[in-house]
Structure formats: C-alpha cells, structure tokens
C-alpha positions as CSV (number, residue, x, y, z in Angstrom):
1,M,0.7,0.0,-0.2
2,S,1.3,3.5,-0.6
3,H,1.8,6.0,1.6
4,L,-0.3,8.7,2.5
5,L,2.8,10.5,5.0
6,K,6.0,10.0,4.2
7,V,8.8,12.1,6.1
8,R,12.7,11.4,5.5
9,N,15.7,13.0,7.1
10,L,13.4,15.4,9.2
11,V,15.7,18.0,10.9
12,T,14.4,21.5,12.7
13,R,16.6,23.2,14.7
14,L,15.9,26.0,16.8
15,R,17.8,29.6,17.4
16,T,18.1,30.2,21.4
17,E,20.3,32.9,22.4
18,A,22.5,30.2,24.5
19,A,23.2,28.1,21.0
20,D,21.4,26.4,18.0
21,V,19.7,23.1,19.0
22,T,18.5,20.6,16.6
23,A,15.1,19.5,18.0
24,V,14.1,17.0,15.5
25,D,17.6,14.9,14.5
26,N,17.0,12.8,11.1
27,V,13.4,11.6,12.0
28,G,11.6,9.5,9.6
29,L,8.1,8.3,9.7
30,S,5.4,6.7,7.5
31,V,1.8,6.4,7.8
32,K,-0.7,5.0,5.0
33,P,-3.9,5.4,4.2
34,G,-6.3,4.7,6.8
35,E,-3.9,3.7,9.4
36,S,-3.3,4.4,13.1
37,V,0.4,5.4,14.3
38,A,2.3,6.1,17.8
39,L,4.9,8.4,18.4
40,V,5.9,8.1,21.6
41,G,8.0,9.5,23.9
42,E,9.0,11.1,27.6
43,S,8.1,15.2,27.5
44,G,10.5,17.3,26.1
45,C,11.8,14.5,23.3
46,G,10.8,16.3,20.2
47,K,7.1,14.8,19.8
48,S,5.3,18.0,19.3
49,M,8.3,19.6,17.5
50,T,7.7,17.0,15.4
51,A,4.3,17.3,14.5
52,L,4.6,21.0,14.4
53,S,6.9,20.5,11.8
54,L,4.7,18.5,9.6
55,M,2.1,21.3,9.7
56,R,4.7,23.9,9.2
57,L,3.3,25.3,12.1
58,L,6.8,26.2,13.8
59,P,7.8,29.3,15.5
60,P,9.7,32.3,14.6
61,I,13.0,30.5,16.0
62,A,12.3,26.9,14.6
63,E,13.2,26.4,11.2
64,I,13.0,22.9,8.6
65,D,16.2,21.7,7.1
66,P,15.6,22.2,3.3
67,K,17.6,19.0,2.4
68,S,14.1,17.3,4.9
69,S,11.3,15.9,3.1
70,I,7.6,15.7,3.9
71,R,5.2,14.4,1.3
72,L,1.9,14.0,1.6
73,N,0.7,12.0,-1.2
74,D,2.7,13.5,-4.2
75,T,3.2,16.8,-1.7
76,E,6.3,17.8,-1.0
77,L,5.6,20.1,1.9
78,V,8.8,21.6,3.2
79,D,9.0,23.7,0.3
80,L,5.4,24.4,-0.7
81,A,4.9,28.0,-1.0
82,P,2.7,29.8,2.3
83,D,-0.6,30.0,0.9
84,R,-0.3,26.9,-0.9
85,M,0.4,25.1,2.6
86,K,-2.7,26.9,4.4
87,S,-4.7,25.3,1.8
88,V,-3.1,21.9,2.2
89,R,-3.8,22.8,6.4
90,G,-7.0,21.7,7.9
91,S,-8.4,20.1,4.1
92,R,-5.6,17.4,3.7
93,M,-4.2,16.9,7.2
94,A,-5.3,18.7,10.2
95,M,-4.0,18.6,13.8
96,I,-5.9,18.3,17.2
97,F,-3.9,20.0,19.9
98,Q,-3.6,18.9,23.7
99,D,-4.8,22.6,25.5
100,P,-8.0,23.4,23.5
101,M,-7.6,27.0,26.2
102,T,-4.8,28.0,24.5
103,F,-6.1,26.8,21.0
104,L,-9.8,28.5,20.8
105,N,-10.4,31.6,20.7
106,P,-12.1,32.9,24.1
107,V,-13.9,35.5,22.4
108,M,-15.6,34.2,19.4
109,R,-18.5,31.5,19.5
110,I,-17.5,28.0,18.8
111,G,-19.8,27.9,15.8
112,D,-18.0,30.7,14.4
113,Q,-14.3,29.5,14.8
114,I,-15.8,25.9,13.3
115,V,-17.6,28.3,10.4
116,E,-14.0,30.0,10.1
117,A,-11.7,26.7,10.0
118,I,-14.4,25.3,6.8
119,A,-14.7,29.2,4.8
120,V,-10.2,29.1,4.8
121,H,-11.0,26.5,2.2
122,G,-13.4,27.9,0.0
123,K,-15.2,31.3,-1.1
124,N,-18.7,29.9,0.7
125,S,-20.5,32.4,2.8
126,Y,-21.4,31.8,6.2
127,A,-25.0,30.9,5.6
128,D,-23.5,28.0,3.4
129,C,-20.7,27.0,6.1
130,A,-23.1,26.6,8.9
131,P,-24.6,23.9,8.4
132,Q,-21.4,21.9,7.6
133,A,-20.0,23.1,10.8
134,L,-23.1,22.3,13.4
135,E,-22.7,18.7,11.2
136,A,-18.9,18.6,12.5
137,L,-20.0,19.4,15.8
138,K,-23.0,16.6,15.8
139,R,-20.4,14.2,14.7
140,V,-17.9,14.4,17.8
141,K,-21.2,14.0,19.9
142,I,-21.7,17.0,21.5
143,P,-25.0,16.9,23.1
144,A,-27.9,19.5,22.2
145,P,-25.0,20.8,19.2
146,E,-27.4,23.8,18.0
147,V,-27.3,25.1,21.6
148,V,-23.1,24.5,22.3
149,F,-22.9,26.2,18.6
150,S,-23.6,30.0,19.8
151,Y,-21.6,29.0,23.2
152,Y,-17.9,30.3,24.4
153,P,-15.3,28.3,25.3
154,H,-15.4,28.7,28.8
155,Q,-18.8,27.9,28.9
156,L,-18.0,23.9,28.8
157,S,-16.4,21.5,30.2
158,G,-12.5,20.5,28.9
159,G,-13.8,17.2,27.4
160,M,-16.5,19.7,25.1
161,R,-13.9,21.6,24.7
162,Q,-11.4,19.4,23.4
163,R,-14.4,17.7,21.0
164,V,-14.4,21.2,19.2
165,L,-10.9,21.2,18.5
166,I,-11.8,17.8,17.0
167,A,-14.6,18.9,15.1
168,I,-12.7,21.9,14.2
169,A,-10.1,19.4,12.5
170,I,-12.6,17.1,10.7
171,S,-14.9,20.2,9.9
172,C,-13.0,19.7,6.2
173,N,-12.6,15.4,5.8
174,P,-8.9,15.3,6.1
175,A,-6.9,12.5,5.0
176,L,-4.7,12.6,7.9
177,L,-5.3,13.7,11.7
178,I,-2.5,14.7,13.7
179,A,-3.6,14.3,17.5
180,D,-0.6,15.9,19.7
181,E,-1.2,14.5,23.2
182,P,-5.3,15.1,22.8
183,T,-6.1,13.9,26.3
184,T,-3.2,15.1,28.5
185,A,-5.7,17.5,30.5
186,L,-8.9,15.3,30.8
187,D,-9.4,12.5,33.4
188,V,-9.4,8.8,33.0
189,T,-13.2,8.4,32.2
190,I,-12.7,11.4,29.7
191,Q,-9.7,10.2,28.4
192,A,-11.5,7.3,27.0
193,Q,-14.6,8.9,25.5
194,V,-12.4,11.1,23.7
195,M,-9.5,8.1,22.4
196,D,-12.8,6.2,21.4
197,L,-13.9,8.9,19.7
198,L,-11.4,9.8,17.8
199,S,-11.2,6.1,16.1
200,E,-14.8,6.0,15.4
201,L,-14.1,9.1,13.7
202,R,-11.1,7.6,11.8
203,H,-12.8,4.7,10.6
204,E,-16.3,7.0,9.8
205,L,-14.0,9.2,7.6
206,N,-11.3,6.5,6.5
207,S,-8.8,9.0,7.9
208,A,-5.0,7.7,8.9
209,L,-4.2,9.0,12.7
210,L,-0.7,10.0,13.5
211,L,-1.2,10.3,17.5
212,I,1.6,11.5,19.9
213,T,1.1,10.8,23.4
214,H,3.4,9.5,26.6
215,D,0.8,7.1,27.1
216,L,2.0,3.5,26.5
217,G,-1.5,2.7,27.8
218,L,-3.4,4.4,24.9
219,V,-0.8,3.7,22.3
220,A,-1.5,-0.7,22.9
221,E,-5.2,0.2,22.5
222,Y,-5.6,2.2,19.9
223,A,-2.1,2.1,17.4
224,E,-0.7,-0.5,14.5
225,R,2.8,1.1,14.8
226,V,4.5,2.9,17.0
227,Y,7.8,5.1,16.8
228,V,9.7,5.4,20.0
229,M,11.4,9.2,20.4
230,Y,14.5,9.7,22.5
231,A,16.6,12.9,22.1
232,G,15.3,14.5,19.1
233,Q,15.9,10.8,17.2
234,I,13.4,7.7,16.4
235,V,15.2,4.8,18.4
236,E,12.6,2.1,17.3
237,E,10.3,1.5,14.8
238,A,8.0,-1.6,15.0
239,P,4.3,-3.0,14.9
240,V,2.6,-2.6,18.6
241,D,2.0,-6.2,19.5
242,E,5.8,-6.8,18.9
243,L,6.9,-3.5,20.6
244,F,5.5,-4.6,23.7
245,Q,6.1,-8.5,23.5
246,D,9.9,-8.1,22.5
247,P,11.2,-4.4,23.1
248,K,14.3,-4.0,21.2
249,H,16.0,-0.9,22.4
250,P,16.6,-0.4,26.0
251,Y,14.9,3.1,26.7
252,T,11.9,1.4,25.1
253,R,12.5,-1.5,27.4
254,A,12.8,1.2,30.1
255,L,9.5,3.1,29.2
256,L,7.7,-0.4,29.5
257,R,9.1,-1.0,33.4
258,S,7.8,2.4,34.3
259,S,4.3,2.2,32.8
260,L,1.7,1.6,35.7
261,S,-0.1,-1.4,34.8
262,V,-1.7,-4.7,36.6
263,E,1.8,-5.5,36.8
264,H,3.4,-2.7,37.4
265,R,1.5,-1.4,40.6
266,V,2.2,1.8,42.0
267,E,4.0,0.5,44.8
268,A,6.4,-1.7,42.4
269,F,6.7,0.0,39.0
270,E,10.6,1.3,38.2
271,T,11.4,5.0,36.6
272,I,14.2,5.6,34.2
273,E,17.0,7.2,35.9
274,G,18.2,10.3,35.2
275,N,17.1,13.2,32.8
276,P,16.6,13.5,29.1
277,P,20.1,15.3,27.5
278,N,19.8,18.8,27.3
279,L,20.2,19.5,23.5
280,S,22.8,21.8,23.4
281,A,25.5,19.7,25.0
282,L,24.4,16.4,24.0
283,P,26.3,13.0,25.0
284,G,29.1,11.4,23.0
285,G,28.1,8.2,21.2
286,C,24.8,7.1,22.1
287,R,22.1,9.8,23.8
288,F,20.7,7.2,26.0
289,R,24.1,6.1,27.1
290,P,24.3,7.8,30.6
291,R,20.2,6.6,31.6
292,C,21.0,3.0,30.0
293,R,21.3,0.1,32.7
294,E,22.7,-2.1,29.5
295,A,25.8,0.2,27.9
296,V,28.6,-1.1,27.0
297,E,31.9,0.4,26.3
298,S,31.5,1.3,22.7
299,C,27.9,3.3,23.5
300,G,30.5,6.1,24.3
301,H,32.3,6.3,21.5
302,R,30.4,5.5,18.7
303,F,27.1,7.3,17.3
304,P,24.4,4.1,16.6
305,D,22.3,3.9,13.5
306,L,19.5,3.1,12.9
307,L,19.6,-0.7,12.3
308,E,16.7,-2.5,9.8
309,L,15.7,-6.0,12.0
310,S,13.1,-8.2,10.7
311,G,10.1,-7.6,9.3
312,Q,9.0,-3.7,10.1
313,R,11.3,-3.7,12.6
314,K,14.0,-0.7,13.5
315,A,16.1,0.3,16.3
316,R,19.4,2.1,17.3
317,C,21.3,0.2,19.3
318,F,24.9,-1.2,19.4
319,L,23.6,-4.2,21.4
320,L,21.8,-5.5,18.3
321,E,24.9,-5.3,16.3
322,E,26.9,-7.5,18.9
323,R,24.2,-10.2,19.9
324,P,23.5,-12.9,17.4
C-alpha cells in the first residue's frame, strides 16, 4: 500500500540565545491511508516539534532543514509556498492540539470558529458553511449541538472543548489527523471517551491518525504501529504487538517498565534514572547511554545507526549489532 505521509531525514533546528539546537534530528516515519500510528516518548523528546514541523506551524525561532522531506501523497511540504500550505492545512491534514483553551479563541462563539476553519478552504458564505459546522459538532457527539453552536469556550467543560477542537479538525474531512497529546488535561473517564471518539471518526472518515503521546496504554489500544523517540531521534520502530512483546531498544524496555499496569502497580513500578539530555550539550555516542542499564563500552565512542531488523522493525542500538 502506498504511503499517505512519508517523512525522510527531517531536521528541525531552534535558534536560541544560548545556542542553536537540533530538536528533531534526522527523523523518518510513514503513515499509510487509514492507518493509526503512534509517536511515543518522554516530555521534551521532540514529539510535538515533529508534529508542528509536519504542519509547518513552527515558531519563528525554528526552521526545517531544506534537505528534509515531508511528502503528503505526491506533495512535498517542506518547500511548499505558504499560501498553498495554508490550503493543505485543514483540508488534507489537520491537527488536534492538547490544550483547547490555548487554541480556541475565547471571544469567538464555537460555531463561528468551526465556520472560519471551513471558510478558509472555500469562498462560501457564513450561511453556506454553518450547516457543515453544525454537522461537525454532531459528529463529535456534543449534546445539544444547536445550543453549543452559540456558546463561548469558557461555557464548556474540558472534555467538550476537546471535542470542539476535534470538530474543527474533521470539518473538512482531512485524510490525516495528527493528535498531539489529545487527552493530557482530561480525567481518565473523559480520556477514554475522547480516544474512542477519535477511533470511530478515523474509521467513519477513512482517515489516518498520527497519535503523539507519552501514554503507552493509549498506544497499546489505539495504534497499529509505533515510533519511539528519544532526544530528538527515532530509536525504535515496530508494529505495536511486537513492540510490547519484544522491545529491542533499552529505552523502550525502560519505558515499559515504568508504565503503570496490572503487573506494575504504584508500589512496584520503576522509574528511568536521570533526565533526558540537554540538546545543546548531548553526550558522545548513544544519547541514552548515561541512563542506560545495558550500556557497553562502545556506546560512548560511536554514534548508533538505525538498524533494519526483521519484518517492519528498526532500532538504534549497538547491542543489536553485538548479539546474535
């Protein structure tokens, strides 16, 4: 099956007062039509910066290396003109952000914000766009959508505001949805409702989903393939079942050990010692080496490549070279 999204050698740099840092370092990933793919890792590993790079929504201090490649079907997005990128955003790929109150306009009514998102991609009048906006609210199962249409964001709960963001994202039926930590600020019950809704909408619209999260429980339930990210790099790629059954990278194993589950209760689960490295002062060799229980001498002297393993698996670790 051909790829809907194909990312190769993605490099995103940040210009700071202290130094220039590479927040996304030579990342490659792909998403097929209708597929659900997860990008997982600790906070600060570069997941959200990767998503913003894909959408070309980077802050002024950030830039994508021109040698990078982000292809959506046959369209190269890295050097796409801003006006053409604006037409792609929302209609062909859309993003669901993690904090609704940051991305919803507090002084605009809910319906007006959805109408605005639809109108960007056509010359329709408000009257023409309003029924489509109302239909988007119905699709995300907001109670009394006709009433909520005239509400302001502060009149809704956190879960309802997240549904509004999803309604905006799906209003133009994009082929790819990028969900950046869509359940972070919600309680557990509402998290499940939002993720079930995203799963239903993905199948209803035949859209692909790129789920960005640190929650391995969500990955296990809602993704088909997973990329594990550490310090700006992809360190492992695998089908979800294979990753949980046989993680190849020490960082992936550490993440699984530190996840709460039936086997890892609060009193027993482990933490990963230390902190992720400062991107402006990375350790030599493998970036995970200072925190790795399995590090060997060569880990500090050479930079590990992303190795092709059997099937659809890849991992960036010297142990995979040295062990049969």
